[in-house]
DRENKEVEX-444460 format. One record per atom (N, C-alpha, C): x, y, z; residue in three letters. Coordinates in steps of 0.001 Angstrom, whole numbers, plus 500000, padded with zeros to 6 digits. Each point is the difference from the previous one (the first is absolute). Example, Ala and Ser with C-alpha at 12.3 -4.5 7.8 and 13.67 -1.06 7.14 Angstrom:
BEGIN
513190494310507800ALA/499110501190500000ALA/500900501200500000ALA/499650501050499280SER/500820501190500060SER/499230501090500730SER/
This chain:
BEGIN
646258904042855733UNK/499008499576501271UNK/500404500802501376UNK/501190499662500336UNK/500751499907501597UNK/500156501613499679UNK/500437500661499340UNK/499811501571499886UNK/498791500501500447UNK/499030499832498773UNK/498488500582500618UNK/499926499477501764UNK/500286499226499829UNK/499661499901501918UNK/500661500536500948UNK/501049500025499752UNK/500903501371501009UNK/499604501135499352UNK/499899500438499227UNK/498986501233500103UNK/498765500346500378UNK/499282499012499558UNK/498473500099500745UNK/500251500094501676UNK/500685499526500455UNK/500603499811501551UNK/500576501638500093UNK/500296500062499751UNK/500619501176499614UNK/499294501376500339UNK/499235500101499093UNK/499154500810499632UNK/498830500129501353UNK/499081498817500544UNK/499368499812500740UNK/500031500784501512UNK/501949500021500174UNK/500327500807501193UNK/500140500700499827UNK/500311500970498761UNK/499894501723499819UNK/498833500565499338UNK/499036499635499766UNK/498765500504499389UNK/499499501007500651UNK/500113499825501301UNK/499849501499500853UNK/500920501030500411UNK/501138499455499292UNK/500782501474500624UNK/500052500711498064UNK/499517499131499255UNK/500456500286498347UNK/498477500751499579UNK/498908499772500496UNK/499281500507499647UNK/498934499154498980UNK/500927498723499215UNK/499495499457499217UNK/498703499160500257UNK/499290499938498599UNK/498779499081500103UNK/500149498491500109UNK/499945499360500511UNK/500666498892499866UNK/498244498826500495UNK/499995499343499037UNK/499161499006499767UNK/500112498696501333UNK/498917499717500221UNK/499760499583501291UNK/500133498243499883UNK/500979499713501302UNK/500059498599499075UNK/499265499073499753UNK/499534499120499297UNK/499464498852499349UNK/500622498723498936UNK/500753500469499294UNK/500429498842499657UNK/501815499708500168UNK/500001498259499710UNK/500908499727501028UNK/501592500324499138UNK/500825500799500720UNK/501377500070498809UNK/500207498757500199UNK/501606499586499166UNK/500271499409499475UNK/501847499749500951UNK/500363498668500204UNK/500760500002501060UNK/501305499515499081UNK/500895500060499326UNK/501074499569499700UNK/499578499639498822UNK/500933499465499501UNK/500017499673497723UNK/498717498708499965UNK/499905499398499098UNK/498728499337499839UNK/500870498487499718UNK/500916499398499505UNK/501118499233499831UNK/500319499237501472UNK/499825498655500337UNK/500216499498501113UNK/501154499698499944UNK/500997500403500824UNK/501173499047500486UNK/499649498564499765UNK/501290499659500125UNK/500049498052500077UNK/499301499383501520UNK/499555499288500454UNK/498869499595501069UNK/501421499375500919UNK/499783500552501236UNK/501083499492501030UNK/499158499247501615UNK/498867500405499634UNK/499676499790501238UNK/499049498924500418UNK/500454498711500531UNK/499180499553500135UNK/498677498822500445UNK/499469500969500441UNK/498638499680500427UNK/498792501424499460UNK/498755499842500155UNK/498903500960499549UNK/500610501156501533UNK/499698501287499951UNK/500144500766501160UNK/499081500404499877UNK/499569500444500223UNK/498359500708499791UNK/498731499530498863UNK/499348499783500809UNK/498939499248498740UNK/498356500408500693UNK/499954500974500930UNK/498603500493500699UNK/500412501106500956UNK/498859500603500101UNK/499754501167500966UNK/499041500448500961UNK/499733500377500713UNK/498803500013500729UNK/499687501675499666UNK/498909500619500405UNK/499761501078499242UNK/498875500342501424UNK/499714500639501007UNK/499028500291500801UNK/499323498410500569UNK/500564499597500572UNK/499536498016499890UNK/499837499201499132UNK/499861500506498416UNK/499716499020498831UNK/501151499665499584UNK/500056498646500207UNK/501579498794499201UNK/499149500441498574UNK/501856500731499187UNK/499811500019498467UNK/501137499054499740UNK/499535498697499133UNK/500829499012499192UNK/500130500621498513UNK/500925500441499825UNK/500694500357498703UNK/499794498786498924UNK/499201500350499321UNK/499636498948498733UNK/498850498850500570UNK/499435500353501442UNK/498933499625499857UNK/498742500962500441UNK/500506500457500729UNK/498684501367500506UNK/499616500782499078UNK/498293500027499337UNK/500196501467498796UNK/499653501218500419UNK/500488500903499213UNK/500370501088499991UNK/498391500967500591UNK/499322499382499168UNK/498078500425500419UNK/500314499475501734UNK/500113499010500655UNK/499805499413501274UNK/500285501487500700UNK/501192500239499577UNK/500813501263500976UNK/499065500721499953UNK/500033500724498936UNK/499295501169499291UNK/498470500164500961UNK/499388498713500159UNK/498608500130500913UNK/500336499852501129UNK/501097499806500647UNK/500280500034501108UNK/500276501432500564UNK/501039500664498821UNK/500396501519501057UNK/499481500913498660UNK/498995499839499297UNK/499827500947498890UNK/500666500554499336UNK/499977500954499480UNK/500868500881499388UNK/499980499520498332UNK/500807501038499272UNK/499620499998498316UNK/501585498959499494UNK/499433499249498747UNK/501291499082499691UNK/500640500686498755UNK/501308500445500516UNK/500615500333498812UNK/500546499273498684UNK/500824500487498848UNK/500153499124499206UNK/500862501099499117UNK/501080498800499440UNK/500701500938498884UNK/501358499082499445UNK/500142500165498542UNK/500656499123498963UNK/499279499486499492UNK/500016498957498730UNK/499299499243499256UNK/501115498588500051UNK/498593499264499610UNK/500342498627499835UNK/501211499432501218UNK/501002499221499618UNK/501085499489500884UNK/500321500820500903UNK/499940500989499888UNK/500570501881500641UNK/499258500273501326UNK/498623499596499822UNK/498798500665500465UNK/500123499396501651UNK/499847500889500689UNK/499482499660501534UNK/498995500506500523UNK/499002499872501092UNK/499336500614500282UNK/500120500011501677UNK/499442500660500684UNK/500823500467501418UNK/498661499978500471UNK/499756499816501758UNK/499359500733501082UNK/501005500693500868UNK/499280501448499883UNK/501138500844501122UNK/499507500185501431UNK/500787500049501050UNK/499529499507501484UNK/501447501289500416UNK/499166500840500829UNK/501165500829501320UNK/499113500161500804UNK/501424500184501127UNK/499955500064501523UNK/501426500545500661UNK/500175499461501238UNK/500672500901500931UNK/500425498408501701UNK/501279499917499053UNK/500498499772501709UNK/501031500636500780UNK/501018499646501016UNK/500079500874500467UNK/501706500883499722UNK/500484499395498864UNK/501107501039498989UNK/499271500881499160UNK/498306499692499544UNK/499611501284499296UNK/499119499142499246UNK/499783500718498692UNK/498785499220499073UNK/500888499507498575UNK/499225499137499871UNK/499699498977499027UNK/498902500043498693UNK/501374499576499224UNK/498420499398498379UNK/499917498344500376UNK/499442499326499626UNK/499870498748499262UNK/499422499916498790UNK/500694498928498977UNK/499407499730498830UNK/499772498770499952UNK/498243499040499479UNK/500138498830499930UNK/499544499923498420UNK/501044499263499443UNK/500322500034498616UNK/499630498841499579UNK/499561499953498853UNK/500034498994499115UNK/500112499930498636UNK/501162499238499571UNK/499873500520498272UNK/499677499326499140UNK/500191500189498319UNK/498884499154499191UNK/500359498439500088UNK/501163499410500557UNK/499804498601500209UNK/499391499597501186UNK/499306500679500725UNK/499279499572501680UNK/499103499983499727UNK/498981500366498952UNK/498578499656499534UNK/499283500122501345UNK/500263501977500509UNK/499397500277500769UNK/500105499659501688UNK/501124499164499854UNK/499808499110501270UNK/501366501208500894UNK/500025500173500924UNK/501354500943500625UNK/501108499533499699UNK/500784500074499335UNK/501412499434499679UNK/501157500491500631UNK/500182501075500881UNK/500849500950500492UNK/499263501056500576UNK/501316500617501016UNK/499574501529500593UNK/500930500975500009UNK/500438501320500326UNK/500769500641500402UNK/499398501062500732UNK/501216500102501384UNK/499244500888500822UNK/501616501674499806UNK/499238500732500573UNK/501333501057499855UNK/499844500578501075UNK/500696501007500727UNK/499913500891500953UNK/499716501478499150UNK/499689500629500344UNK/499130501133499951UNK/501081501134500333UNK/500060501601499430UNK/499713500937501448UNK/499386500387500383UNK/500204501101501102UNK/498774500737500937UNK/499318500702498594UNK/499119500024500521UNK/499252501055498472UNK/499596499738498700UNK/500646498618499811UNK/499989499602498194UNK/498640499802500179UNK/499160500424498885UNK/498545499528499922UNK/499811499036499296UNK/498792498945500342UNK/499918498752499613UNK/498358499988499295UNK/499999499442498582UNK/499063500135499319UNK/498720499500500493UNK/498595500684499860UNK/498544499980500551UNK/499606498379499745UNK/500846499545498948UNK/499679498494499513UNK/500115498915500916UNK/501437500582500816UNK/500561499168500916UNK/499000499874501528UNK/500206498747500830UNK/499180499654500648UNK/501020500572501129UNK/499331500332501413UNK/500721500546501033UNK/499626498862500738UNK/501230499463501123UNK/499300498744500734UNK/500392500425501184UNK/499202500100500750UNK/499614500962501716UNK/499914498979500681UNK/501148498859500067UNK/500390498944500682UNK/501211500091500605UNK/500197499652501645UNK/500898500077500865UNK/501826499241499061UNK/500619500316500827UNK/501828499741499819UNK/499645498413499217UNK/500596499578498974UNK/500203498871499602UNK/499154499586498711UNK/499110500820499900UNK/499113499880498890UNK/500651499444499104UNK/500949499882499412UNK/501008500011498661UNK/500693498286500974UNK/499706498913499315UNK/500999498977501101UNK/500672499371498421UNK/501471499717500351UNK/500547499224498928UNK/500965499352500366UNK/499805498337500180UNK/501347498772499842UNK/501146500323499614UNK/500916499824500329UNK/501474499957499905UNK/500453501474500946UNK/499184500370500591UNK/499867501634501209UNK/500815500678498897UNK/499767499971498856UNK/500120501670498686UNK/499137500634500745UNK/500423501204499931UNK/499606501183500152UNK/500625501000499794UNK/499339501673500357UNK/500688500691499376UNK/500624500957501271UNK/501154500589499459UNK/501440500671500862UNK/500690498752500548UNK/500045498883499402UNK/501114498928500494UNK/501154500795499282UNK/501047499498501090UNK/501138500584499094UNK/500511498664499048UNK/501115500456499726UNK/500417498485499245UNK/500516499066500414UNK/500666500338501133UNK/500077498779500998UNK/498965498985500582UNK/499509501009500623UNK/498444499083500377UNK/498914499303498989UNK/500774500078498564UNK/498725499560498750UNK/501051498756499406UNK/501279500164500343UNK/500867498932499620UNK/499653499258500946UNK/499783500528501529UNK/499828498766501035UNK/499003499057499779UNK/498741501030499462UNK/498445499238499835UNK/499925499109498759UNK/500504500989498831UNK/499809499004498720UNK/501286498999499709UNK/501067500209500470UNK/501316499373499350UNK/500750501201499209UNK/500986499794498634UNK/500676500913499613UNK/498966500027498644UNK/499720501102498912UNK/499774500114499057UNK/500393499620498791UNK/498965499577498821UNK/501026499655498746UNK/500335501066499830UNK/499760501289499444UNK/500682501005499350UNK/499891501345500607UNK/501428500480500675UNK/500308501629500470UNK/500480500718499337UNK/500270499681498546UNK/500340501194499002UNK/500220501223500357UNK/498527500060499798UNK/499521501549500082UNK/500108500949501134UNK/500395498931501038UNK/500393500835501363UNK/498452500093500874UNK/499459500869499029UNK/498703500335501321UNK/498518499622499525UNK/500388498987499283UNK/498994499167499785UNK/500307498189500136UNK/499995499150500351UNK/500552498598500795UNK/498838498830499444UNK/500036499338498964UNK/499245499200499839UNK/500155498113500349UNK/498581499726500353UNK/500348498497500492UNK/498654499302498779UNK/500906499056499526UNK/499374498993499120UNK/499986498389499895UNK/499115499686500374UNK/499338498253500076UNK/499781499387499125UNK/500578499078499400UNK/498997499028498894UNK/500057499030500241UNK/498440499343499711UNK/500157498388499877UNK/498952499045498781UNK/500557498828500057UNK/498812499558498980UNK/499185499110500899UNK/498546499866499540UNK/498810499466500589UNK/499404499432499142UNK/499302498414500284UNK/499382499445499412UNK/498741499630500300UNK/499312500281499620UNK/497686499654500231UNK/499661498652500558UNK/498946499735500876UNK/500010498769500341UNK/499216499030499337UNK/500469499952498311UNK/499708498857499377UNK/501111499252499806UNK/500583499847500721UNK/501633498963499974UNK/501113500179498897UNK/500135498766499012UNK/501145500700499391UNK/499289500612498717UNK/498889500070499358UNK/499608500871499154UNK/499559500965500272UNK/500110500952501480UNK/499879500782500534UNK/500885501385499194UNK/499124501275499692UNK/501331500541499196UNK/500762500823501242UNK/500804500769499576UNK/500901500357501134UNK/500357501214499302UNK/499803500790501798UNK/499976501731499712UNK/501482500994500793UNK/500381500536499738UNK/500493500948500266UNK/500102500603500873UNK/500253500161501266UNK/499708501328501082UNK/500692500826500794UNK/499536501121499411UNK/501633501296500731UNK/499009500390501256UNK/501075500173500478UNK/499665501244501366UNK/500909501036500108UNK/499682501283500147UNK/501191501041499102UNK/499483500929501429UNK/501083500827500537UNK/499694500740500768UNK/500931501393499862UNK/500268501268499754UNK/500484501008499655UNK/499933501112501084UNK/501516500602500670UNK/499304500724500893UNK/501435501256499369UNK/499014500983500894UNK/500381501220499561UNK/500617500999501395UNK/500995500380500077UNK/501063500659501105UNK/499731501422500123UNK/500045500331501005UNK/500660501734499855UNK/500402499910501264UNK/501200500726500236UNK/501099499935500764UNK/500021499012501227UNK/499765498907498791UNK/500593498591500585UNK/498757499712500825UNK/498629499916500496UNK/498352499336499906UNK/499241499696499152UNK/499375499803499943UNK/498992498972499370UNK/498941500856499094UNK/500089500525499320UNK/498736501470499781UNK/498910499305499428UNK/500555499052498880UNK/498701499421499005UNK/500708498175499961UNK/498864499689499895UNK/500081498555499034UNK/498484499060499633UNK/501117499068498731UNK/498621499680499281UNK/500336498459500201UNK/499162499404500269UNK/499551498517499892UNK/498961499843498730UNK/500354498835499416UNK/499550499231498834UNK/500086498497500122UNK/498970499322499546UNK/500043498923500258UNK/499197498951498754UNK/500576499492498944UNK/499699499921498338UNK/500065498164500293UNK/498640499342499374UNK/500408498591499266UNK/499959499954498863UNK/500518499793498786UNK/499989499323498371UNK/500124498815500177UNK/499588499803498237UNK/499975498489499702UNK/501138499769498861UNK/
């Protein structure tokens, strides 16, 4: 999956030179392997974001509410536990163009459970089903000072040390904790996981994906 992402990125930068027809960006590509490393992060790092003035809380904001705000088409891929739906947005900041996917896995029951943001090259086509955000700088605000273009040193300063750097170009932060409901000793216990996968190119953050899941 990581190899696929790397090839996708390289092709998107060279398509004009080769004349090869490339599909516009639509579906969020994978970042790193599916299997998570051991959790080493002591607290949840990112559980919300703000897009165009709208605060989106992971596992609390319905994907349909975001679509009603920004329009666009909800995409879908996979089946059963591997299924994911997304709303695609794109825009620009002083460093260039980006794409943002608001994600909902099968476990999230149509609530936003994560998001992915990626820098794209000049002239890279974005699918018409993605909504263009015509807003000023700062349209996407992410807690913990996570942003595209950060160096590895800046990232460690903002988030602390990662749980895994074995890949080199992909760093992952993993936090888990157990929590109980509000019904006292008889309440069910839930396992909450917050992960961040980060893709580097030339030691700068090229893309990142954030997930939050709560399971019984």
